[in-house]
C-alpha positions in Angstrom: 10.3 15.5 15.4 8.2 16.5 12.4 8.9 14.9 9.0 10.1 17.3 6.3 9.1 17.3 2.7 12.7 16.5 1.7 12.7 13.4 4.0 9.4 12.3 2.6 10.7 12.8 -0.9 13.7 10.5 -0.2 11.4 7.9 1.5 8.8 7.8 -1.4 11.4 8.0 -4.2 12.7 4.6 -2.9 9.3 2.9 -3.6 9.4 0.9 -6.9 5.7 1.5 -7.6 5.9 5.3 -7.3 7.6 8.1 -9.1 8.2 11.0 -6.7 9.0 14.5 -8.0 9.7 17.5 -5.8 8.0 20.6 -7.2 8.4 23.6 -4.9 6.6 22.9 -1.7 4.7 19.9 -3.1 5.7 16.3 -3.8 4.1 14.9 -7.0 3.5 11.2 -6.7 2.5 9.0 -9.7 1.8 5.3 -9.3 2.3 2.6 -11.9 -1.2 3.2 -13.3 -0.5 6.8 -14.0 -2.6 8.2 -11.1 -1.2 11.4 -9.6 -1.3 12.5 -6.0 0.1 15.5 -4.3 1.8 15.5 -0.9 2.5 18.5 1.2 3.6 19.2 4.8 1.5 22.0 6.2 2.5 22.9 9.7 2.0 19.8 11.8 0.1 17.9 9.1 1.1 15.8 6.2 -1.6 15.9 3.5 -1.8 13.7 0.5 -4.6 14.2 -2.1 -5.6 13.3 -5.6 -8.2 14.7 -7.9 -11.0 12.2 -8.7 -13.2 14.1 -11.2 -14.7 17.5 -11.9 -17.8 18.4 -10.0 -19.3 19.4 -13.3 -18.8 15.8 -14.6 -21.2 14.3 -12.0 -24.6 13.4 -13.5 -26.6 13.8 -10.2 -24.6 15.7 -7.6 -27.2 15.2 -4.8 -27.3 11.5 -5.3 -23.5 11.3 -5.6 -23.0 13.2 -2.4 -25.5 11.0 -0.6 -23.7 7.9 -1.9 -20.4 9.2 -0.7 -21.6 10.1 2.8 -23.2 6.7 3.2 -20.4 4.5 2.0 -16.9 6.0 2.0 -16.1 5.6 5.7 -16.6 1.8 5.7 -15.6 1.1 2.1 -12.5 3.3 1.7 -10.7 3.4 5.1 -8.1 6.2 5.8 -9.4 8.2 2.8 -11.8 11.1 2.9 -13.6 12.8 0.1 -14.0 16.5 -0.4 -14.4 19.3 -3.0 -11.4 21.6 -3.8 -11.1 24.4 -6.3 -8.3 24.3 -8.9 -8.3 27.6 -10.7 -11.9 28.2 -11.6 -13.0 24.6 -11.6 -14.1 22.5 -8.7 -13.0 18.9 -8.3 -13.9 16.0 -6.0 -10.7 15.0 -4.2 -9.7 12.0 -2.2 -7.3 12.7 0.6 -5.6 11.4 3.7 -4.0 13.4 6.5 -1.7 12.5 9.3 0.5 14.2 11.8 3.9 15.4 10.6 5.3 13.6 13.7 4.1 10.3 12.3 6.5 7.4 11.6 7.7 7.3 8.0 6.0 3.8 7.7 2.7 5.4 8.5 3.1 7.9 5.6 3.8 4.9 3.3 0.6 3.2 4.4 -1.4 6.4 3.9 0.0 6.9 0.4 -0.5 3.2 -0.6 -4.0 3.2 0.8 -5.0 6.4 -1.0 -3.9 5.0 -4.4 -5.8 1.7 -3.7 -8.9 3.6 -2.6 -8.8 5.9 -5.6 -9.1 2.9 -7.9 -12.0 1.5 -5.9 -13.8 4.9 -5.7 -13.6 5.5 -9.5 -15.0 2.0 -10.1 -17.6 2.2 -7.3 -18.8 5.7 -8.2 -18.5 5.2 -12.1 -22.2 5.3 -12.6 -22.3 9.0 -11.5 -19.3 10.2 -13.5 -19.8 11.3 -17.2 -17.3 9.7 -19.5 
C-alpha cells in the first residue's frame, strides 16, 4: 500500500529535529539549521528535494558540473543533483526519490540523509558558489 502525504506528514512531524508543514500537495520540511526541503508524493514515487543554489551563482558551470558528476555518487549517497526551474530562475537541487510503497522508516532515512548531504555538498562545492 502506498504512503500518503498525510501519513508522511504525521510521521515527519513527530521528529524533534524537523518542522513539517503541509502546504497543499507539498510537505515543507525545515531542519534545526533552517534548511528547507520539499516532499511530495507523485504517483508511485515519494520525492524529497532542496534548493542548493542558483545556477547563476556558480562561478564556472562546466567545472562545477564536472565536479558533481565525478564525486556525488560516492561522496553523497542516496542523493542526486539536478537543475530545476523555479519561476524564471534555475537552481541546482539535491533530491532523493523512493517508492511510495516504501516503509516509513525508509522515508525517514531518505530525509535525514538528504539534510546531511546538503550540508556536505554546500561545504564541498563552496569554491564554486558566489557568496
